[in-house]
N, C-alpha and C positions, 0 to 999 in steps of 0.2 A: 798664707802660703799659696793660695788658690791664685790670687792676683799675680803673683810672680810667675807662675806656671803659665798663665795666659800671656803675659807679656813675653815670656821666652818663646812661646810658640809663635806669636805674631812677629817677632824679631827673626826667628828662623824661617818663616814663610817669606818675610821681605827680603832677606838676604839670598834666599834660593831663587826668587823671582827676578831679582835685579838684573842678572845678565840677560834674560829673556827681553826684559823692557829695553835695555840698552841696545841690544841687537835689533830689535823691532824699529827703534829710532833710527839707527845707523843705516839701515836698509834703504831709507827714503820712501817716496810715494809707491803705492802699489803699481803693478804692471798696467792695470786697467786705467788708471789716472794718467800715466804717462802715455799710453796709447791714445787716448782721447786728445791730450794736449798735441801730440805729434800730428794726428789726423787733422785737427783744426788748424795747426800752423800751415799745413798744405792747403786746406780749404781757403784760408785767409789769403795766402799767396796767390791763389788762382780764382779769387772771388768773382771776377766777371763770368767765368766759366761756370763756377759753382752755383751762382745765384739763378742760372737757368735751370738747373737741376732742382733747386730748392722751390722755384716757382712751378715746376712741373709737379712736384710732390705735394706742395700746398698751395694750390691755386688761388686761395682766399687772400694770400699775402700780396699786398700792393708794392708797386715799384718803390714808393716811399718807405715802406717797411723794410724792403731789401737794401735800400741805401742806408737805413738807420742801423741794421743789423752789422753790415760791413764785416762779415766773416767771424762774428762773435757768437758762439754757442749758447750763451746764456741769454743773449738778446733773441735769438732764433726761437728758443723755447718759450720765452715770454710773449713773442708775438704770435706763436702758434696757439699758445694757451688763450690769449685774448681773442684772436679772430675765430677760433673754433669753439670757444667757450667749453674748454676741457680743463681738467686738473693739471696741476703742474707735473704730477707724477706720470699722467697720461702722455703729456707733450714730451717729457724726458724720455718715456719709452718709445715713442715714435721717432724722435731725433736719434736716439741710440741704434735703433733698427736701421734707419735711413743711412747713418753715417757708417755703419759696418758695411752695408751693402755697397755704398758708394766708394768706400776706401778700397774694397776688393776689386772694383772696377777700374780703379786709377792705375 
């Protein structure tokens, strides 16, 4: 009798949470992800101007690094991590702070 009660409780829990899961999937990516994508679409579109600001912020990046980055956020994070010998999390944090400040100035 006990296994049936457990099975019934699991089924009730699953049916109760299904609308929440479906709604979460239907709403798409979080606002933060969308914002980052739109910010970097603008940065990439004006990369010649943006790379000057990048070079100003992270002076250890070379011109070759900037050519390789070509407005791609993941590449920028990786280059910062390599050139400055910091963790990926620290590089992500630096880029996040910089992009928010830079986007407000646009």
